[in-house]
PAVEXDREN-762435 format. One record per residue (C-alpha): x, y, z; residue in three letters; chain; residue number from 1. Coordinates in steps of 0.05 Angstrom, whole numbers. Layout:
<koldos>
> px; py; pz; rest; kette; nr
> X; Y; Z; ALA; A; NUM
...
</koldos>
This chain:
<koldos>
> px; py; pz; rest; kette; nr
> -5441; -5696; -5112; MET; A; 1
> -5373; -5712; -5082; ALA; A; 2
> -5324; -5656; -5082; ASP; A; 3
> -5271; -5656; -5132; ASN; A; 4
> -5203; -5657; -5094; PRO; A; 5
> -5172; -5629; -5152; ARG; A; 6
> -5215; -5571; -5162; GLN; A; 7
> -5183; -5504; -5132; PRO; A; 8
> -5215; -5486; -5069; LYS; A; 9
> -5242; -5411; -5053; LEU; A; 10
> -5210; -5376; -4999; MET; A; 11
> -5204; -5308; -4973; SER; A; 12
> -5132; -5279; -4985; GLY; A; 13
> -5128; -5283; -4906; ALA; A; 14
> -5148; -5355; -4905; GLN; A; 15
> -5093; -5362; -4959; MET; A; 16
> -5037; -5335; -4914; VAL; A; 17
> -5055; -5387; -4862; VAL; A; 18
> -5062; -5439; -4908; ALA; A; 19
> -4994; -5421; -4940; SER; A; 20
> -4963; -5422; -4870; LEU; A; 21
> -4987; -5491; -4857; GLU; A; 22
> -4960; -5520; -4924; LYS; A; 23
> -4897; -5485; -4909; LEU; A; 24
> -4892; -5529; -4846; GLY; A; 25
> -4894; -5465; -4800; VAL; A; 26
> -4913; -5488; -4729; ASP; A; 27
> -4904; -5419; -4689; VAL; A; 28
> -4913; -5344; -4709; VAL; A; 29
> -4902; -5295; -4660; PHE; A; 30
> -4944; -5229; -4671; GLY; A; 31
> -4988; -5173; -4647; LEU; A; 32
> -5054; -5158; -4686; PRO; A; 33
> -5081; -5091; -4707; GLY; A; 34
> -5131; -5063; -4760; GLY; A; 35
> -5094; -5080; -4824; ALA; A; 36
> -5075; -5147; -4805; ILE; A; 37
> -5140; -5168; -4771; MET; A; 38
> -5173; -5200; -4823; PRO; A; 39
> -5109; -5254; -4819; THR; A; 40
> -5112; -5259; -4752; TYR; A; 41
> -5186; -5290; -4761; ASP; A; 42
> -5168; -5351; -4795; PRO; A; 43
> -5110; -5358; -4754; LEU; A; 44
> -5153; -5371; -4691; MET; A; 45
> -5178; -5439; -4725; ASP; A; 46
> -5111; -5462; -4749; SER; A; 47
> -5092; -5530; -4719; GLU; A; 48
> -5020; -5530; -4745; GLY; A; 49
> -4994; -5459; -4732; VAL; A; 50
> -4985; -5436; -4658; ARG; A; 51
> -4993; -5360; -4649; HIS; A; 52
> -4954; -5326; -4592; ILE; A; 53
> -4980; -5259; -4571; LEU; A; 54
> -4918; -5215; -4558; VAL; A; 55
> -4922; -5148; -4518; ARG; A; 56
> -4883; -5111; -4571; HIS; A; 57
> -4867; -5124; -4645; GLU; A; 58
> -4793; -5114; -4638; GLN; A; 59
> -4800; -5175; -4587; GLY; A; 60
> -4836; -5214; -4646; ALA; A; 61
> -4779; -5206; -4696; GLY; A; 62
> -4721; -5222; -4640; HIS; A; 63
> -4768; -5282; -4619; ALA; A; 64
> -4767; -5301; -4692; ALA; A; 65
> -4692; -5290; -4698; GLU; A; 66
> -4683; -5336; -4636; GLY; A; 67
> -4725; -5387; -4659; TYR; A; 68
> -4691; -5392; -4729; ALA; A; 69
> -4618; -5395; -4699; VAL; A; 70
> -4637; -5447; -4650; ALA; A; 71
> -4677; -5490; -4695; THR; A; 72
> -4643; -5480; -4767; GLY; A; 73
> -4714; -5463; -4793; ARG; A; 74
> -4746; -5400; -4816; VAL; A; 75
> -4775; -5358; -4756; GLY; A; 76
> -4839; -5322; -4773; VAL; A; 77
> -4866; -5260; -4747; CYS; A; 78
> -4931; -5219; -4757; LEU; A; 79
> -4953; -5148; -4749; ALA; A; 80
> -5003; -5095; -4770; THR; A; 81
> -4988; -5032; -4813; SER; A; 82
> -4951; -4965; -4793; GLY; A; 83
> -4925; -4969; -4723; PRO; A; 84
> -4935; -5050; -4720; GLY; A; 85
> -4889; -5056; -4780; ALA; A; 86
> -4845; -5003; -4764; THR; A; 87
> -4828; -5033; -4697; ASN; A; 88
> -4799; -5092; -4731; LEU; A; 89
> -4751; -5056; -4769; VAL; A; 90
> -4694; -5059; -4712; THR; A; 91
> -4703; -5142; -4710; ALA; A; 92
> -4706; -5140; -4788; LEU; A; 93
> -4640; -5098; -4789; TYR; A; 94
> -4614; -5148; -4736; ASP; A; 95
> -4629; -5207; -4779; ALA; A; 96
> -4600; -5181; -4843; TYR; A; 97
> -4536; -5166; -4812; LEU; A; 98
> -4530; -5235; -4778; ASP; A; 99
> -4555; -5271; -4833; SER; A; 100
> -4620; -5300; -4797; VAL; A; 101
> -4674; -5328; -4837; PRO; A; 102
> -4738; -5296; -4818; VAL; A; 103
> -4802; -5278; -4856; VAL; A; 104
> -4841; -5220; -4831; ALA; A; 105
> -4914; -5215; -4853; ILE; A; 106
> -4945; -5146; -4846; THR; A; 107
> -5011; -5117; -4863; GLY; A; 108
> -5022; -5058; -4907; GLN; A; 109
> -5077; -5007; -4914; VAL; A; 110
> -5120; -5023; -4971; GLY; A; 111
> -5094; -5014; -5042; GLN; A; 112
> -5139; -4950; -5052; ALA; A; 113
> -5110; -4913; -4995; LEU; A; 114
> -5034; -4934; -5007; ILE; A; 115
> -4998; -4868; -5022; GLY; A; 116
> -5049; -4823; -4989; THR; A; 117
> -5018; -4819; -4916; ASP; A; 118
> -5079; -4858; -4895; GLY; A; 119
> -5087; -4880; -4824; PHE; A; 120
> -5034; -4925; -4800; GLN; A; 121
> -5003; -4925; -4871; GLU; A; 122
> -4925; -4935; -4873; ALA; A; 123
> -4888; -4953; -4934; ASP; A; 124
> -4854; -5012; -4898; ILE; A; 125
> -4830; -5037; -4963; ARG; A; 126
> -4789; -4979; -4975; GLY; A; 127
> -4768; -4969; -4905; ILE; A; 128
> -4740; -5041; -4901; THR; A; 129
> -4713; -5047; -4972; MET; A; 130
> -4637; -5036; -4950; PRO; A; 131
> -4645; -5084; -4890; ILE; A; 132
> -4683; -5143; -4918; THR; A; 133
> -4663; -5195; -4972; LYS; A; 134
> -4721; -5186; -5008; HIS; A; 135
> -4789; -5161; -4995; ASN; A; 136
> -4866; -5156; -5031; PHE; A; 137
> -4922; -5113; -5030; LEU; A; 138
> -4983; -5157; -5045; ILE; A; 139
> -5045; -5126; -5062; THR; A; 140
> -5085; -5185; -5099; ARG; A; 141
> -5107; -5243; -5057; ALA; A; 142
> -5085; -5296; -5117; ALA; A; 143
> -5011; -5270; -5108; ASP; A; 144
> -5005; -5284; -5032; ILE; A; 145
> -4988; -5366; -5038; PRO; A; 146
> -4932; -5348; -5086; LEU; A; 147
> -4904; -5288; -5054; ALA; A; 148
> -4909; -5330; -4987; LEU; A; 149
> -4873; -5387; -5018; ALA; A; 150
> -4819; -5350; -5051; GLU; A; 151
> -4809; -5310; -4991; ALA; A; 152
> -4792; -5378; -4949; PHE; A; 153
> -4746; -5398; -5007; HIS; A; 154
> -4706; -5335; -5005; ILE; A; 155
> -4695; -5328; -4929; ALA; A; 156
> -4665; -5397; -4925; SER; A; 157
> -4628; -5406; -4988; THR; A; 158
> -4560; -5377; -5006; GLY; A; 159
> -4536; -5327; -4958; ARG; A; 160
> -4599; -5330; -4901; PRO; A; 161
> -4634; -5265; -4888; GLY; A; 162
> -4703; -5229; -4867; PRO; A; 163
> -4756; -5222; -4923; VAL; A; 164
> -4816; -5180; -4914; LEU; A; 165
> -4886; -5194; -4944; VAL; A; 166
> -4929; -5130; -4937; ASP; A; 167
> -5002; -5149; -4953; ILE; A; 168
> -5060; -5101; -4966; ALA; A; 169
> -5119; -5103; -4929; LYS; A; 170
> -5165; -5112; -4989; ASN; A; 171
> -5119; -5173; -5014; ALA; A; 172
> -5132; -5210; -4949; GLN; A; 173
> -5206; -5193; -4955; GLN; A; 174
> -5216; -5216; -5033; GLU; A; 175
> -5238; -5282; -5044; THR; A; 176
> -5209; -5325; -5099; THR; A; 177
> -5179; -5393; -5118; GLU; A; 178
> -5123; -5420; -5077; PHE; A; 179
> -5066; -5444; -5123; ARG; A; 180
> -5004; -5465; -5089; TRP; A; 181
> -4942; -5455; -5134; PRO; A; 182
> -4909; -5509; -5172; LYS; A; 183
> -4848; -5470; -5189; GLN; A; 184
> -4816; -5400; -5164; TYR; A; 185
> -4813; -5348; -5210; ASP; A; 186
> -4744; -5314; -5185; LEU; A; 187
> -4704; -5287; -5245; PRO; A; 188
> -4633; -5270; -5223; GLY; A; 189
> -4639; -5304; -5158; TYR; A; 190
> -4596; -5367; -5163; LYS; A; 191
> -4544; -5373; -5106; PRO; A; 192
> -4484; -5414; -5126; THR; A; 193
> -4478; -5473; -5076; LEU; A; 194
> -4427; -5518; -5103; ARG; A; 195
> -4353; -5488; -5106; PRO; A; 196
> -4314; -5489; -5165; HIS; A; 197
> -4266; -5547; -5171; SER; A; 198
> -4209; -5503; -5196; ARG; A; 199
> -4213; -5458; -5136; GLN; A; 200
> -4216; -5519; -5090; ILE; A; 201
> -4151; -5547; -5122; LYS; A; 202
> -4117; -5475; -5115; GLU; A; 203
> -4142; -5468; -5037; ALA; A; 204
> -4111; -5536; -5026; THR; A; 205
> -4046; -5517; -5057; THR; A; 206
> -4039; -5461; -5011; LEU; A; 207
> -4058; -5505; -4954; ILE; A; 208
> -4005; -5553; -4966; ARG; A; 209
> -3949; -5497; -4973; GLU; A; 210
> -3970; -5456; -4913; ALA; A; 211
> -3925; -5458; -4850; GLU; A; 212
> -3970; -5418; -4803; ARG; A; 213
> -4044; -5423; -4823; PRO; A; 214
> -4106; -5405; -4788; VAL; A; 215
> -4182; -5424; -4802; LEU; A; 216
> -4216; -5362; -4791; TYR; A; 217
> -4291; -5384; -4779; VAL; A; 218
> -4346; -5338; -4779; GLY; A; 219
> -4428; -5343; -4773; GLY; A; 220
> -4437; -5369; -4840; GLY; A; 221
> -4407; -5441; -4818; VAL; A; 222
> -4461; -5439; -4764; ALA; A; 223
> -4516; -5418; -4819; LYS; A; 224
> -4493; -5476; -4864; ALA; A; 225
> -4497; -5529; -4806; ASP; A; 226
> -4418; -5541; -4821; ALA; A; 227
> -4396; -5554; -4753; ALA; A; 228
> -4385; -5630; -4770; ALA; A; 229
> -4348; -5614; -4833; GLU; A; 230
> -4308; -5561; -4800; LEU; A; 231
> -4283; -5615; -4745; ALA; A; 232
> -4261; -5666; -4798; ARG; A; 233
> -4220; -5612; -4837; LEU; A; 234
> -4183; -5597; -4775; VAL; A; 235
> -4174; -5669; -4757; GLU; A; 236
> -4145; -5675; -4822; ILE; A; 237
> -4099; -5615; -4830; THR; A; 238
> -4085; -5597; -4755; GLY; A; 239
> -4097; -5523; -4772; ILE; A; 240
> -4113; -5478; -4711; PRO; A; 241
> -4182; -5447; -4715; VAL; A; 242
> -4208; -5373; -4693; VAL; A; 243
> -4285; -5369; -4684; THR; A; 244
> -4318; -5302; -4692; THR; A; 245
> -4371; -5279; -4644; LEU; A; 246
> -4422; -5304; -4691; MET; A; 247
> -4393; -5374; -4694; ALA; A; 248
> -4367; -5387; -4620; ARG; A; 249
> -4413; -5452; -4619; ASP; A; 250
> -4385; -5487; -4685; VAL; A; 251
> -4319; -5510; -4659; PHE; A; 252
> -4312; -5542; -4590; ASP; A; 253
> -4272; -5490; -4546; ASP; A; 254
> -4241; -5544; -4502; GLU; A; 255
> -4208; -5571; -4568; HIS; A; 256
> -4130; -5558; -4564; PRO; A; 257
> -4126; -5527; -4636; LEU; A; 258
> -4185; -5477; -4614; ALA; A; 259
> -4160; -5404; -4606; MET; A; 260
> -4222; -5372; -4582; GLY; A; 261
> -4253; -5310; -4609; MET; A; 262
> -4209; -5258; -4649; PRO; A; 263
> -4223; -5181; -4655; GLY; A; 264
> -4232; -5122; -4611; MET; A; 265
> -4245; -5160; -4549; HIS; A; 266
> -4214; -5228; -4575; GLY; A; 267
> -4170; -5269; -4541; SER; A; 268
> -4089; -5257; -4549; VAL; A; 269
> -4084; -5331; -4577; ALA; A; 270
> -4133; -5312; -4633; ALA; A; 271
> -4112; -5242; -4650; VAL; A; 272
> -4043; -5266; -4650; GLY; A; 273
> -4057; -5324; -4700; ALA; A; 274
> -4085; -5274; -4744; LEU; A; 275
> -4033; -5226; -4741; GLN; A; 276
> -3974; -5278; -4750; ARG; A; 277
> -4007; -5323; -4804; ALA; A; 278
> -3981; -5337; -4872; ASP; A; 279
> -4045; -5364; -4895; LEU; A; 280
> -4118; -5348; -4873; LEU; A; 281
> -4169; -5397; -4893; PHE; A; 282
> -4235; -5352; -4883; ALA; A; 283
> -4301; -5389; -4882; VAL; A; 284
> -4367; -5356; -4874; GLY; A; 285
> -4332; -5296; -4848; ALA; A; 286
> -4335; -5224; -4876; ARG; A; 287
> -4271; -5192; -4852; PHE; A; 288
> -4315; -5148; -4805; ASP; A; 289
> -4282; -5087; -4775; ASP; A; 290
> -4288; -5107; -4705; ARG; A; 291
> -4242; -5169; -4722; VAL; A; 292
> -4197; -5133; -4772; THR; A; 293
> -4182; -5073; -4727; GLY; A; 294
> -4139; -5027; -4773; ARG; A; 295
> -4146; -5060; -4843; LEU; A; 296
> -4083; -5043; -4874; ASP; A; 297
> -4048; -5076; -4815; THR; A; 298
> -4093; -5138; -4812; PHE; A; 299
> -4054; -5207; -4818; ALA; A; 300
> -3999; -5167; -4860; PRO; A; 301
> -3962; -5237; -4878; MET; A; 302
> -4022; -5277; -4897; ALA; A; 303
> -4046; -5300; -4962; LYS; A; 304
> -4119; -5306; -4963; VAL; A; 305
> -4171; -5361; -4986; ILE; A; 306
> -4236; -5333; -4976; HIS; A; 307
> -4299; -5375; -4983; ALA; A; 308
> -4365; -5353; -4975; ASP; A; 309
> -4443; -5366; -5008; VAL; A; 310
> -4444; -5290; -5016; ASP; A; 311
> -4401; -5268; -5073; PRO; A; 312
> -4407; -5198; -5051; ALA; A; 313
> -4366; -5208; -4990; GLU; A; 314
> -4308; -5240; -5022; ILE; A; 315
> -4256; -5186; -5038; GLY; A; 316
> -4300; -5131; -5005; LYS; A; 317
> -4250; -5113; -4945; ASN; A; 318
> -4189; -5153; -4961; ARG; A; 319
> -4159; -5172; -5025; ALA; A; 320
> -4163; -5249; -5038; VAL; A; 321
> -4114; -5300; -5067; ASP; A; 322
> -4165; -5357; -5079; VAL; A; 323
> -4241; -5339; -5079; PRO; A; 324
> -4287; -5391; -5068; ILE; A; 325
> -4361; -5379; -5079; VAL; A; 326
> -4404; -5437; -5048; GLY; A; 327
> -4440; -5469; -4989; ASP; A; 328
> -4398; -5475; -4927; ALA; A; 329
> -4412; -5547; -4916; LYS; A; 330
> -4397; -5567; -4988; LEU; A; 331
> -4331; -5526; -4988; THR; A; 332
> -4304; -5555; -4924; LEU; A; 333
> -4321; -5621; -4943; THR; A; 334
> -4289; -5616; -5016; ARG; A; 335
> -4222; -5589; -4986; ILE; A; 336
> -4219; -5639; -4932; ALA; A; 337
> -4234; -5697; -4985; ASP; A; 338
> -4171; -5664; -5031; ALA; A; 339
> -4129; -5660; -4966; LEU; A; 340
> -4142; -5730; -4941; LYS; A; 341
> -4083; -5777; -4947; GLY; A; 342
> -4037; -5721; -4979; LYS; A; 343
> -3975; -5697; -4942; PRO; A; 344
> -3983; -5635; -4901; LEU; A; 345
> -3937; -5589; -4872; PRO; A; 346
> -3914; -5601; -4800; ASP; A; 347
> -3949; -5547; -4759; LEU; A; 348
> -3922; -5567; -4691; THR; A; 349
> -3881; -5505; -4675; ALA; A; 350
> -3936; -5459; -4703; TRP; A; 351
> -3986; -5496; -4658; VAL; A; 352
> -3938; -5495; -4592; ARG; A; 353
> -3933; -5423; -4599; GLN; A; 354
> -4004; -5406; -4605; LEU; A; 355
> -4024; -5456; -4546; GLN; A; 356
> -3966; -5420; -4507; GLN; A; 357
> -4003; -5350; -4522; MET; A; 358
> -4064; -5382; -4501; LYS; A; 359
> -4037; -5411; -4434; ARG; A; 360
> -4003; -5346; -4418; THR; A; 361
> -4061; -5298; -4433; TYR; A; 362
> -4119; -5332; -4423; ALA; A; 363
> -4176; -5285; -4399; PRO; A; 364
> -4184; -5269; -4331; GLY; A; 365
> -4209; -5212; -4283; TRP; A; 366
> -4187; -5172; -4222; GLU; A; 367
> -4223; -5183; -4158; GLU; A; 368
> -4275; -5127; -4144; PRO; A; 369
> -4284; -5090; -4085; PRO; A; 370
> -4319; -5123; -4023; GLU; A; 371
> -4394; -5130; -4031; GLY; A; 372
> -4389; -5133; -4106; LYS; A; 373
> -4390; -5195; -4147; LEU; A; 374
> -4342; -5204; -4205; PRO; A; 375
> -4387; -5209; -4270; PRO; A; 376
> -4339; -5260; -4304; GLN; A; 377
> -4343; -5308; -4250; TYR; A; 378
> -4418; -5304; -4246; VAL; A; 379
> -4421; -5320; -4321; ILE; A; 380
> -4373; -5376; -4313; SER; A; 381
> -4409; -5410; -4262; ARG; A; 382
> -4475; -5408; -4296; ILE; A; 383
> -4436; -5444; -4358; GLY; A; 384
> -4409; -5490; -4309; ALA; A; 385
> -4472; -5508; -4272; LEU; A; 386
> -4519; -5512; -4329; SER; A; 387
> -4539; -5574; -4365; PRO; A; 388
> -4496; -5592; -4428; ASP; A; 389
> -4554; -5576; -4481; ASP; A; 390
> -4564; -5511; -4452; THR; A; 391
> -4570; -5452; -4507; ILE; A; 392
> -4544; -5384; -4482; PHE; A; 393
> -4564; -5321; -4507; VAL; A; 394
> -4538; -5252; -4491; THR; A; 395
> -4554; -5176; -4497; GLY; A; 396
> -4508; -5131; -4517; VAL; A; 397
> -4448; -5099; -4481; GLY; A; 398
> -4395; -5124; -4430; GLN; A; 399
> -4437; -5181; -4410; HIS; A; 400
> -4439; -5205; -4481; GLN; A; 401
> -4357; -5204; -4489; MET; A; 402
> -4355; -5239; -4422; TRP; A; 403
> -4401; -5293; -4443; ALA; A; 404
> -4363; -5306; -4510; SER; A; 405
> -4304; -5316; -4462; HIS; A; 406
> -4324; -5353; -4401; PHE; A; 407
> -4386; -5396; -4422; LEU; A; 408
> -4367; -5464; -4449; PRO; A; 409
> -4375; -5465; -4528; HIS; A; 410
> -4383; -5537; -4550; ARG; A; 411
> -4448; -5550; -4590; HIS; A; 412
> -4475; -5518; -4652; PRO; A; 413
> -4539; -5480; -4646; ARG; A; 414
> -4528; -5461; -4576; SER; A; 415
> -4503; -5388; -4578; TRP; A; 416
> -4551; -5338; -4594; LEU; A; 417
> -4520; -5256; -4595; THR; A; 418
> -4527; -5196; -4635; SER; A; 419
> -4467; -5187; -4674; GLY; A; 420
> -4468; -5145; -4733; GLY; A; 421
> -4520; -5095; -4703; ALA; A; 422
> -4506; -5097; -4634; GLY; A; 423
> -4577; -5098; -4612; THR; A; 424
> -4590; -5077; -4539; MET; A; 425
> -4653; -5113; -4520; GLY; A; 426
> -4642; -5177; -4563; TYR; A; 427
> -4630; -5223; -4509; CYS; A; 428
> -4701; -5231; -4471; VAL; A; 429
> -4740; -5242; -4539; PRO; A; 430
> -4694; -5284; -4574; ALA; A; 431
> -4686; -5329; -4513; ALA; A; 432
> -4758; -5336; -4513; MET; A; 433
> -4759; -5358; -4589; GLY; A; 434
> -4700; -5404; -4579; ALA; A; 435
> -4742; -5438; -4518; GLN; A; 436
> -4803; -5445; -4563; VAL; A; 437
> -4766; -5478; -4618; GLY; A; 438
> -4723; -5524; -4575; ARG; A; 439
> -4769; -5533; -4511; PRO; A; 440
> -4728; -5592; -4490; GLU; A; 441
> -4667; -5549; -4476; ALA; A; 442
> -4650; -5506; -4419; THR; A; 443
> -4644; -5431; -4444; VAL; A; 444
> -4603; -5386; -4403; TRP; A; 445
> -4600; -5306; -4427; GLY; A; 446
> -4545; -5269; -4399; ILE; A; 447
> -4568; -5194; -4404; ASP; A; 448
> -4543; -5129; -4373; GLY; A; 449
> -4589; -5083; -4331; ASP; A; 450
> -4592; -5033; -4388; GLY; A; 451
> -4611; -5081; -4446; CYS; A; 452
> -4666; -5118; -4397; PHE; A; 453
> -4698; -5055; -4387; GLN; A; 454
> -4718; -5050; -4464; MET; A; 455
> -4756; -5113; -4472; THR; A; 456
> -4762; -5147; -4409; ASN; A; 457
> -4842; -5143; -4425; GLN; A; 458
> -4840; -5206; -4462; GLU; A; 459
> -4824; -5244; -4396; LEU; A; 460
> -4904; -5237; -4390; VAL; A; 461
> -4908; -5275; -4458; THR; A; 462
> -4864; -5325; -4432; CYS; A; 463
> -4902; -5327; -4364; ALA; A; 464
> -4973; -5333; -4401; LEU; A; 465
> -4942; -5388; -4450; ASN; A; 466
> -4905; -5432; -4409; GLY; A; 467
> -4835; -5415; -4437; ILE; A; 468
> -4791; -5424; -4379; PRO; A; 469
> -4727; -5382; -4397; VAL; A; 470
> -4678; -5363; -4344; LYS; A; 471
> -4650; -5296; -4352; ILE; A; 472
> -4584; -5272; -4309; ALA; A; 473
> -4585; -5194; -4301; ILE; A; 474
> -4509; -5176; -4295; ILE; A; 475
> -4530; -5113; -4257; ASN; A; 476
> -4469; -5065; -4252; ASN; A; 477
> -4516; -5003; -4251; ASN; A; 478
> -4491; -4973; -4312; VAL; A; 479
> -4485; -4978; -4392; LEU; A; 480
> -4418; -5014; -4379; GLY; A; 481
> -4389; -5017; -4449; MET; A; 482
> -4402; -4942; -4457; VAL; A; 483
> -4375; -4931; -4389; ARG; A; 484
> -4310; -4973; -4403; GLN; A; 485
> -4300; -4924; -4467; TRP; A; 486
> -4312; -4861; -4422; GLN; A; 487
> -4259; -4893; -4377; ASN; A; 488
> -4206; -4903; -4426; LEU; A; 489
> -4217; -4856; -4480; PHE; A; 490
> -4261; -4793; -4449; PHE; A; 491
> -4220; -4779; -4387; ASP; A; 492
> -4263; -4821; -4344; LYS; A; 493
> -4324; -4768; -4359; ARG; A; 494
> -4384; -4811; -4344; TYR; A; 495
> -4439; -4768; -4385; SER; A; 496
> -4500; -4811; -4373; HIS; A; 497
> -4483; -4879; -4368; THR; A; 498
> -4509; -4886; -4292; ASP; A; 499
> -4575; -4925; -4295; LEU; A; 500
> -4589; -4918; -4220; HIS; A; 501
> -4607; -4989; -4223; SER; A; 502
> -4584; -4999; -4156; ASP; A; 503
> -4647; -4957; -4135; ARG; A; 504
> -4702; -4971; -4196; TYR; A; 505
> -4729; -5012; -4218; PRO; A; 506
> -4725; -5068; -4163; ASP; A; 507
> -4714; -5124; -4211; PHE; A; 508
> -4737; -5177; -4166; VAL; A; 509
> -4806; -5142; -4155; LYS; A; 510
> -4810; -5128; -4227; LEU; A; 511
> -4799; -5196; -4253; SER; A; 512
> -4846; -5223; -4201; GLU; A; 513
> -4900; -5177; -4228; ALA; A; 514
> -4883; -5197; -4296; LEU; A; 515
> -4899; -5275; -4278; GLY; A; 516
> -4828; -5302; -4260; CYS; A; 517
> -4790; -5332; -4204; ALA; A; 518
> -4737; -5280; -4183; ALA; A; 519
> -4684; -5270; -4137; PHE; A; 520
> -4626; -5224; -4119; ARG; A; 521
> -4552; -5248; -4110; VAL; A; 522
> -4503; -5202; -4074; THR; A; 523
> -4450; -5248; -4046; GLU; A; 524
> -4405; -5295; -4077; PRO; A; 525
> -4425; -5360; -4035; ASP; A; 526
> -4495; -5351; -4059; GLU; A; 527
> -4478; -5353; -4133; ILE; A; 528
> -4480; -5429; -4143; ASP; A; 529
> -4545; -5440; -4101; ALA; A; 530
> -4578; -5388; -4141; ALA; A; 531
> -4556; -5413; -4210; ILE; A; 532
> -4579; -5490; -4189; GLN; A; 533
> -4648; -5463; -4160; ARG; A; 534
> -4656; -5433; -4232; ALA; A; 535
> -4640; -5495; -4261; ASN; A; 536
> -4692; -5528; -4221; GLU; A; 537
> -4756; -5482; -4238; ILE; A; 538
> -4781; -5506; -4307; ASN; A; 539
> -4858; -5482; -4295; ASP; A; 540
> -4847; -5412; -4311; ARG; A; 541
> -4787; -5358; -4329; PRO; A; 542
> -4739; -5345; -4277; VAL; A; 543
> -4699; -5277; -4269; VAL; A; 544
> -4637; -5279; -4220; VAL; A; 545
> -4606; -5208; -4212; GLU; A; 546
> -4528; -5210; -4198; PHE; A; 547
> -4503; -5145; -4169; VAL; A; 548
> -4433; -5136; -4198; VAL; A; 549
> -4376; -5086; -4196; HIS; A; 550
> -4395; -5028; -4240; LYS; A; 551
> -4319; -5017; -4259; ASP; A; 552
> -4301; -5089; -4285; ALA; A; 553
> -4271; -5080; -4352; MET; A; 554
> -4274; -5125; -4411; VAL; A; 555
> -4202; -5148; -4430; TRP; A; 556
> -4166; -5157; -4480; PRO; A; 557
> -4183; -5100; -4519; MET; A; 558
> -4159; -5073; -4588; VAL; A; 559
> -4182; -4993; -4587; ALA; A; 560
> -4231; -4976; -4646; ALA; A; 561
> -4189; -4959; -4712; GLY; A; 562
> -4123; -4986; -4681; ALA; A; 563
> -4078; -5044; -4709; SER; A; 564
> -4095; -5114; -4678; ASN; A; 565
> -4013; -5114; -4663; ASP; A; 566
> -4034; -5061; -4610; ASP; A; 567
> -4079; -5107; -4564; ILE; A; 568
> -4085; -5094; -4490; LYS; A; 569
> -4091; -5146; -4437; ILE; A; 570
> -4104; -5093; -4386; ALA; A; 571
> -4098; -5019; -4388; GLN; A; 572
> -4028; -5000; -4409; GLY; A; 573
> -4009; -5073; -4415; MET; A; 574
> -3990; -5104; -4484; ALA; A; 575
> -3977; -5177; -4485; PRO; A; 576
> -3907; -5201; -4502; ASP; A; 577
> -3929; -5246; -4558; TRP; A; 578
> -3871; -5236; -4608; GLY; A; 579
> -3805; -5270; -4627; ASP; A; 580
> -3796; -5297; -4547; GLN; A; 581
> -3862; -5346; -4553; ALA; A; 582
> -3843; -5368; -4624; GLU; A; 583
> -3764; -5380; -4603; ASP; A; 584
> -3793; -5424; -4543; GLU; A; 585
> -3838; -5461; -4593; ALA; A; 586
> -3790; -5479; -4642; LEU; A; 587
> -3743; -5502; -4583; GLU; A; 588
> -3794; -5543; -4552; ALA; A; 589
> -3812; -5574; -4619; ALA; A; 590
> -3737; -5591; -4634; ALA; A; 591
> -3726; -5624; -4569; SER; A; 592
> -3784; -5670; -4583; GLU; A; 593
> -3752; -5691; -4651; GLU; A; 594
> -3685; -5703; -4615; ASP; A; 595
</koldos>
């Protein structure tokens, strides 16, 4: 008698995990097995649709899932066992939570009978991660696995994206029952608002049409919503200048004449000046983070605020808002552009000229280092200039991250990966690995510091064994650079425990070669271009290039923590002249053009 295709199929819970991942279209999982997740690893071996990449540390699995998600726009998946395996994911989940990255983490848990007994490798990972996940599940019955995973992927990828954890007890993985794929979700209270209200759209367009000095303050939510094209259209219609936060550097072409760069603590003078002198901020997918606003009560003091975000909790959280818009960034930008198209709009010529003058006058630069050391800013700019147009850039956290934001080309969506809200050292190597897996046709360059690199470089073994040809530039200044910069400026040059001695140990070339990489060191300026081009040509294994740079290179501009953005410095003790003189020159230039 033939099998009835409509008859539910008997499966173990572990088989259901794999079958559910296949139904959800998952093509890759980053993970590391252990006792409590071992039942799931057995059927995973037989899956034809799901590739498993064995990492060397669970934190690497989490960051790799993040890198995959940001580069592709799909949900990243990581897998770990109970106890320390699960807790090693915490940093990556926290990172994904603050940067709104859609990740699903599946962890094994001890059997239901052992939960609460302090059993071997038991950890209340659900309780531990409750504050840093969008939602999480504890599954103790096999029958609940398909629905939980389907809901996890839905929650992670809709509304404001974020990480979801599914913790599955070992007995649930071992039980056998009918596999039933859910036809609908049971998520009372979870109904993200995607369509902006027409009244709020109307009020926003009224403010835009009245503004003389408007600014588009664009955050990572625009990147997550794949709304780069909609943003560009709105800018084309209105002529409003744009500032892009650290998490949104790739959503608006940096070469556009209305692109003012990154605002905030290490933002450009033009971007910071635009926010401080604006009479209207149209914030989209941004959360008025302290690194952008500086001292909050002095931030954009003359500006009315339109704040559009898919997460209503962000609106008005830090700054009073004149027009709140809850909705998807893509739909919001489209609706506002449609409402403004063909309507009379204010002449922004003088305002734009003022900002463009700031941009030209105070473009980020650098001082030449002592002989025998490379300028890190120049190294990073050459990586950007010599890499293919489709290159994805990934950074660690610290000085090199800020230089990469300023000196790399930012022109294409989903080409910039960095840790913003958490500032996670160690993010670069595994996130670059995940991005390369998700986008194998693209060149992936990681810009890392010698401190960050020493936290997660073991994942280069994973890259070497799995044919993942990432390219990692180590900006080696022998110190924890950003901490040293603060010690220089605010701690009377008392360099307490920031010297890594990485001019002696480790030998990054030997270490990288031992990890399966091609590797070379650059110490002379005339070697830089050749090393970058050589790395670009190697595609059969990962590549590490160590650039030995000046340890006292500084990131400028800078707004000190807790200071007003008005107190921005372009070098130690030097402030920009960005006030009335620039405004008068812009007004005179606009008037002479009219004559």
